[in-house]
C-alpha positions, -999 to 999 in steps of 0.1 A, spaced: -72 604 -757 -82 579 -778 -110 555 -770 -87 522 -762 -69 543 -738 -99 559 -723 -115 524 -719 -83 513 -700 -86 541 -676 -122 533 -673 -117 498 -662 -89 506 -637 -108 534 -619 -138 512 -618 -120 483 -603 -103 508 -579 -138 521 -570 -153 486 -565 -124 474 -544 -124 505 -522 -161 504 -516 -159 466 -510 -191 460 -531 -207 468 -565 -213 451 -599 -178 450 -614 -189 427 -644 -216 452 -657 -192 480 -654 -163 461 -674 -187 451 -700 -198 486 -710 -163 501 -706 -157 503 -744 -189 516 -752 -188 543 -728 -152 552 -739 -160 555 -775 -189 578 -766 -170 602 -744 -139 601 -765 -155 617 -796 -192 609 -802 -213 626 -777 -215 665 -777 -209 676 -742 -193 703 -722 -178 694 -690 -176 729 -678 -214 734 -684 -233 701 -679 -264 716 -684 -258 729 -720 -293 729 -737 -277 715 -769 -257 687 -754 -261 649 -764 -280 629 -735 -268 595 -726 -293 575 -703 -275 547 -687 -303 524 -681 -280 498 -667 -275 519 -635 -256 494 -618 -227 499 -642 -223 533 -629 -184 530 -620 -177 534 -657 -199 563 -664 -186 580 -631 -148 572 -644 -155 584 -680 -172 617 -665 -143 625 -642 -116 615 -669 -135 642 -692 -135 667 -664 -171 670 -652 -156 666 -616 -123 660 -600 -110 624 -604 -101 623 -567 -139 623 -559 -138 586 -574 -124 577 -539 -156 586 -522 -178 560 -542 -199 541 -519 -191 561 -488 -218 578 -466 -224 612 -479 -210 607 -511 -228 618 -542 -214 588 -561 -238 561 -550 -239 524 -561 -263 532 -588 -262 561 -611 -273 593 -595 -285 626 -614 -269 647 -585 -234 637 -604 -225 663 -630 -231 648 -666 -256 621 -654 -290 628 -670 -311 603 -649 -309 583 -617 -313 547 -626 -312 513 -609 -339 491 -621 -329 477 -655 -349 489 -685 -364 519 -669 -341 541 -688 -359 536 -721 -393 549 -712 -376 580 -694 -355 587 -728 -388 584 -748 -405 607 -725 -375 631 -726 -373 632 -763 
């Protein structure tokens, strides 16, 4: 899928998730949809069937409140079933309102702005 189509799907799914959960940070999610679409449509070396692949590229989303865009991109890429997006923000869901490392394809749980940079430096 080309990055423009990917970004449109990410935006639509993010809006559906936020509407269903009746809460979230939609502005931040929409503002990063294009970047995430470009990365996951051909820049990042990832294997959805093997999220822990040792030679994968690692994306650290420091802006954790924009998680709906990343969750959408990962689901569309095949890291987990798109249907799981419907559980966003619900009790017992692994799709929380800030990015969670419990989700396949997510490297690091974030929430506070800026702490992804020191984590990335440490990881490198």
